[in-house]
C-alpha positions, 0 to 999 in steps of 0.5 A: 162275488160282484153285484150289479146295481142297475136301474135301467131294465134294458141294461139289466137284461143286457148284462144278464144275457152277457153273463149267461153267455160267458157261462156257455163259452169255452175259454182258453184265454181267461183274460179276454172274451168276445161275445156275439149278439144282435142289437136293436138299434132303437132300444139298445137291447141285446138278443141271440136272434138267429136272424137280423131284422132291418133295424138290428145289427150283429155286433161283438162285445169284447171284454179285455181284463188286462186293459180293463176295457170293453169295446164293441165291433161290427161283425160286418167289417170287424171295425168299431161299431158306429154308434151313429147308426143307433137311436139316442135311446139305444146309444144310451143303453149300450153305453150304460151296458158297456160302463157296467161291464167295465166297472165289473172288470175292475173287480174281477181276477179272470173272465170266469168270475163273470159266472158268479155275478149277481144282481141286486135287487135280483129282478131279471127278465125271465119267463113269467117275469111279471108274476115275480116283478109284480110281487117282488120285495127287497126285504129281509125275512123279518120285514117280510113276516111283518108285512104278511102278518098284516094281510089275509091268509093266502097273501104271498110275495117274492124276495131273494134271501141268502139261502136262495142266493147260495143255492143258485150259485151251487146249482149253477156250478153243478149243472154248468147252466144258468139257474135262478132261485128265489124265495116264495114267502106266504101267509098260510091258513093258520096265519103262519108265515112260510117260505119255499125256494123256487128254482127256474132251470132250463124252462123248468119251474120247481120247488127245491126239495133238498135234491141237488139233481133237480130231478123232482116234479117240475112245471112248465111255467111259474103260473102252473107252479103257483096254481099247484098251491092254489088252496094256499096262495090267493093274493100277491102282495103288490110290489112297492112303487117308487113315488114320482 
């Protein structure tokens, strides 16, 4: 399994979208893949918009595993995309996105393996992302416990443990859809540290309850899911900020 280590949030979002798109493509050729996106010329952000604003272009990103190359074409003329149309920030983001993809191709045996790509740390742009990012901690269970035991009951944080990672891979394969799992860790009223696995799938939010069909009760947003535990969850533990 290949892990991306990405600092730029827009690049991270681009890679997540590309990985997700590969999951929904029917591929006869496992060595090459072409994916169509709309790119913002100012920011370099990719999207699947049905229309193309003036400052956007429709492009295709081509993955060639045999040549271990990534190249971009303009769908208007099927020629190489002209980077000079983009603002400097956009060019940099697109260049970093292609570099990450090229690096990943060097680690893969066929295009299907893109479906198993992970992010480390796993803070991706998903619905209710702010709730996750603002209390996200890249820590193991023991460190999370120590952090929470020094707080008031009701304090909680989000992290990604091995179980959540395995469930994410298993459920995504079973549902043939992009599923995200992460861990809610909190200090309960008796000052015991508890954990629950949260699943985000097809705009549904739910706690994993050993049901791989995900047929249990779900919520329309992470906020609603957390509100269902409002008697236990009180205060998010702020994510650590890097010093300037």
